[in-house]
C-alpha atoms as an extended CHARMM CRD file, in Angstrom:
* protein
*
       107  EXT
         1         1  UNK       CA            108.9350000000     -136.3890000000       60.1290000000  PROA      1               0.0000000000
         2         2  UNK       CA            112.3970000000     -134.9580000000       60.8360000000  PROA      2               0.0000000000
         3         3  UNK       CA            115.4220000000     -137.1280000000       61.4770000000  PROA      3               0.0000000000
         4         4  UNK       CA            117.0950000000     -135.4620000000       64.4330000000  PROA      4               0.0000000000
         5         5  UNK       CA            118.2940000000     -131.9710000000       65.1600000000  PROA      5               0.0000000000
         6         6  UNK       CA            120.7900000000     -130.6050000000       62.6790000000  PROA      6               0.0000000000
         7         7  UNK       CA            124.3110000000     -129.6230000000       63.6880000000  PROA      7               0.0000000000
         8         8  UNK       CA            126.2130000000     -126.7750000000       62.0520000000  PROA      8               0.0000000000
         9         9  UNK       CA            129.8650000000     -127.3060000000       61.1470000000  PROA      9               0.0000000000
        10        10  UNK       CA            132.5740000000     -125.0070000000       62.4470000000  PROA      10              0.0000000000
        11        11  UNK       CA            136.2320000000     -125.1740000000       61.5050000000  PROA      11              0.0000000000
        12        12  UNK       CA            139.3540000000     -124.4790000000       63.5250000000  PROA      12              0.0000000000
        13        13  UNK       CA            141.7260000000     -122.0430000000       61.7660000000  PROA      13              0.0000000000
        14        14  UNK       CA            144.3370000000     -124.8000000000       61.3240000000  PROA      14              0.0000000000
        15        15  UNK       CA            141.9880000000     -126.8080000000       59.0990000000  PROA      15              0.0000000000
        16        16  UNK       CA            142.6340000000     -124.4880000000       56.1360000000  PROA      16              0.0000000000
        17        17  UNK       CA            146.3420000000     -125.3750000000       56.2740000000  PROA      17              0.0000000000
        18        18  UNK       CA            145.5140000000     -129.0590000000       56.5900000000  PROA      18              0.0000000000
        19        19  UNK       CA            143.2930000000     -128.9230000000       53.5010000000  PROA      19              0.0000000000
        20        20  UNK       CA            145.9080000000     -126.9840000000       51.5270000000  PROA      20              0.0000000000
        21        21  UNK       CA            148.2630000000     -129.9700000000       51.9110000000  PROA      21              0.0000000000
        22        22  UNK       CA            145.6660000000     -132.3810000000       50.4590000000  PROA      22              0.0000000000
        23        23  UNK       CA            145.2150000000     -132.7030000000       46.7020000000  PROA      23              0.0000000000
        24        24  UNK       CA            142.3510000000     -130.4890000000       45.5130000000  PROA      24              0.0000000000
        25        25  UNK       CA            140.6630000000     -133.3950000000       43.7480000000  PROA      25              0.0000000000
        26        26  UNK       CA            139.7510000000     -134.7570000000       47.2110000000  PROA      26              0.0000000000
        27        27  UNK       CA            138.2370000000     -131.5140000000       48.5470000000  PROA      27              0.0000000000
        28        28  UNK       CA            134.6840000000     -132.2190000000       47.2440000000  PROA      28              0.0000000000
        29        29  UNK       CA            134.8080000000     -135.7020000000       48.8020000000  PROA      29              0.0000000000
        30        30  UNK       CA            135.9290000000     -134.2420000000       52.1250000000  PROA      30              0.0000000000
        31        31  UNK       CA            133.2540000000     -131.5470000000       52.0920000000  PROA      31              0.0000000000
        32        32  UNK       CA            130.4510000000     -133.9550000000       51.1410000000  PROA      32              0.0000000000
        33        33  UNK       CA            131.5090000000     -136.5320000000       53.7180000000  PROA      33              0.0000000000
        34        34  UNK       CA            131.6720000000     -133.9870000000       56.5310000000  PROA      34              0.0000000000
        35        35  UNK       CA            128.1890000000     -132.6950000000       55.7170000000  PROA      35              0.0000000000
        36        36  UNK       CA            126.7610000000     -136.2030000000       55.3820000000  PROA      36              0.0000000000
        37        37  UNK       CA            128.4280000000     -137.7650000000       58.4320000000  PROA      37              0.0000000000
        38        38  UNK       CA            128.5000000000     -134.9080000000       60.9380000000  PROA      38              0.0000000000
        39        39  UNK       CA            125.3760000000     -132.8060000000       60.3230000000  PROA      39              0.0000000000
        40        40  UNK       CA            122.8410000000     -135.0720000000       62.0410000000  PROA      40              0.0000000000
        41        41  UNK       CA            124.4070000000     -137.7740000000       64.2060000000  PROA      41              0.0000000000
        42        42  UNK       CA            128.0210000000     -136.8120000000       64.9170000000  PROA      42              0.0000000000
        43        43  UNK       CA            127.9750000000     -138.7090000000       68.2150000000  PROA      43              0.0000000000
        44        44  UNK       CA            126.6720000000     -142.0010000000       66.8200000000  PROA      44              0.0000000000
        45        45  UNK       CA            129.4800000000     -144.5550000000       66.9300000000  PROA      45              0.0000000000
        46        46  UNK       CA            129.9300000000     -146.4980000000       63.6880000000  PROA      46              0.0000000000
        47        47  UNK       CA            132.6540000000     -148.5890000000       62.1070000000  PROA      47              0.0000000000
        48        48  UNK       CA            134.3720000000     -145.4570000000       60.7500000000  PROA      48              0.0000000000
        49        49  UNK       CA            133.3160000000     -142.9200000000       63.3890000000  PROA      49              0.0000000000
        50        50  UNK       CA            134.2930000000     -143.3710000000       67.0100000000  PROA      50              0.0000000000
        51        51  UNK       CA            135.3990000000     -141.5760000000       70.1660000000  PROA      51              0.0000000000
        52        52  UNK       CA            139.1490000000     -141.1750000000       70.4210000000  PROA      52              0.0000000000
        53        53  UNK       CA            141.2930000000     -142.0230000000       73.3880000000  PROA      53              0.0000000000
        54        54  UNK       CA            143.5630000000     -139.5380000000       75.1160000000  PROA      54              0.0000000000
        55        55  UNK       CA            145.8880000000     -138.0980000000       74.0120000000  PROA      55              0.0000000000
        56        56  UNK       CA            144.0530000000     -137.2170000000       70.8320000000  PROA      56              0.0000000000
        57        57  UNK       CA            145.2840000000     -134.9520000000       68.0510000000  PROA      57              0.0000000000
        58        58  UNK       CA            144.1770000000     -131.3580000000       68.6390000000  PROA      58              0.0000000000
        59        59  UNK       CA            142.3220000000     -132.4070000000       71.8260000000  PROA      59              0.0000000000
        60        60  UNK       CA            139.5360000000     -133.9320000000       69.7050000000  PROA      60              0.0000000000
        61        61  UNK       CA            136.9520000000     -136.2430000000       71.2120000000  PROA      61              0.0000000000
        62        62  UNK       CA            135.8320000000     -137.9800000000       67.9730000000  PROA      62              0.0000000000
        63        63  UNK       CA            137.4620000000     -139.3470000000       64.8220000000  PROA      63              0.0000000000
        64        64  UNK       CA            135.9570000000     -139.9700000000       61.3790000000  PROA      64              0.0000000000
        65        65  UNK       CA            137.7420000000     -142.1850000000       58.8320000000  PROA      65              0.0000000000
        66        66  UNK       CA            136.8410000000     -142.1490000000       55.1260000000  PROA      66              0.0000000000
        67        67  UNK       CA            138.0680000000     -141.9350000000       51.5510000000  PROA      67              0.0000000000
        68        68  UNK       CA            140.0770000000     -144.3370000000       49.4180000000  PROA      68              0.0000000000
        69        69  UNK       CA            141.4750000000     -146.9460000000       51.7930000000  PROA      69              0.0000000000
        70        70  UNK       CA            140.1410000000     -144.8640000000       54.7310000000  PROA      70              0.0000000000
        71        71  UNK       CA            143.1290000000     -142.5860000000       54.1980000000  PROA      71              0.0000000000
        72        72  UNK       CA            141.4920000000     -139.4010000000       55.5170000000  PROA      72              0.0000000000
        73        73  UNK       CA            141.0690000000     -138.6900000000       59.2130000000  PROA      73              0.0000000000
        74        74  UNK       CA            138.9050000000     -135.9170000000       60.6010000000  PROA      74              0.0000000000
        75        75  UNK       CA            139.1660000000     -135.1140000000       64.2940000000  PROA      75              0.0000000000
        76        76  UNK       CA            136.3070000000     -133.1840000000       65.8060000000  PROA      76              0.0000000000
        77        77  UNK       CA            134.5030000000     -132.1200000000       68.9480000000  PROA      77              0.0000000000
        78        78  UNK       CA            130.7640000000     -131.7280000000       69.5060000000  PROA      78              0.0000000000
        79        79  UNK       CA            129.1560000000     -128.7480000000       71.2470000000  PROA      79              0.0000000000
        80        80  UNK       CA            125.6600000000     -130.0890000000       71.8930000000  PROA      80              0.0000000000
        81        81  UNK       CA            124.5540000000     -126.9380000000       73.7030000000  PROA      81              0.0000000000
        82        82  UNK       CA            125.2750000000     -124.7360000000       70.6630000000  PROA      82              0.0000000000
        83        83  UNK       CA            124.5360000000     -127.4420000000       68.0790000000  PROA      83              0.0000000000
        84        84  UNK       CA            127.9610000000     -127.1730000000       66.4500000000  PROA      84              0.0000000000
        85        85  UNK       CA            130.4460000000     -129.8200000000       65.3780000000  PROA      85              0.0000000000
        86        86  UNK       CA            133.9270000000     -128.2810000000       65.5080000000  PROA      86              0.0000000000
        87        87  UNK       CA            136.2560000000     -129.7970000000       62.9190000000  PROA      87              0.0000000000
        88        88  UNK       CA            139.6520000000     -129.4890000000       64.5760000000  PROA      88              0.0000000000
        89        89  UNK       CA            141.9110000000     -131.3020000000       62.1170000000  PROA      89              0.0000000000
        90        90  UNK       CA            141.9110000000     -133.0450000000       58.7470000000  PROA      90              0.0000000000
        91        91  UNK       CA            144.7460000000     -135.4800000000       58.2280000000  PROA      91              0.0000000000
        92        92  UNK       CA            146.0350000000     -138.1040000000       55.8530000000  PROA      92              0.0000000000
        93        93  UNK       CA            146.9590000000     -141.5720000000       57.0880000000  PROA      93              0.0000000000
        94        94  UNK       CA            149.6860000000     -143.3320000000       55.1180000000  PROA      94              0.0000000000
        95        95  UNK       CA            150.4130000000     -146.7720000000       56.4800000000  PROA      95              0.0000000000
        96        96  UNK       CA            151.1810000000     -146.2680000000       60.1830000000  PROA      96              0.0000000000
        97        97  UNK       CA            151.7870000000     -142.5220000000       59.8660000000  PROA      97              0.0000000000
        98        98  UNK       CA            149.3740000000     -139.6310000000       60.2260000000  PROA      98              0.0000000000
        99        99  UNK       CA            150.0610000000     -136.2560000000       58.5790000000  PROA      99              0.0000000000
       100       100  UNK       CA            148.5270000000     -132.8290000000       59.1460000000  PROA      100             0.0000000000
       101       101  UNK       CA            149.5360000000     -130.0820000000       56.6940000000  PROA      101             0.0000000000
       102       102  UNK       CA            152.3540000000     -132.3190000000       55.5000000000  PROA      102             0.0000000000
       103       103  UNK       CA            153.8450000000     -132.7670000000       58.9740000000  PROA      103             0.0000000000
       104       104  UNK       CA            153.8480000000     -136.1400000000       60.6930000000  PROA      104             0.0000000000
       105       105  UNK       CA            151.8950000000     -136.4660000000       63.9130000000  PROA      105             0.0000000000
       106       106  UNK       CA            153.4170000000     -138.9360000000       66.3740000000  PROA      106             0.0000000000
       107       107  UNK       CA            150.8680000000     -141.6100000000       67.2270000000  PROA      107             0.0000000000
């Protein structure tokens, strides 16, 4: 019995710059979490995955929080017709500040 339909992951070009600003030791955690959390039920609201309110970073519709102290934020959009989850941004939350590629995003 299969779980649900599988979603492929696509990445916006900016994501490479966002990842470059994050310590490499966290890259496997980020990759594993994205595959685990977004491949099958990206639109299922949980404690650490929820729709975002406007205005959202990078015009994303969903946010995923994870990592030590929930410090990582992934903003994404879901294309149900094509079966793709588009990862639009990967950021780091430090206290009340959110950073993408080392630059602060105004909340």
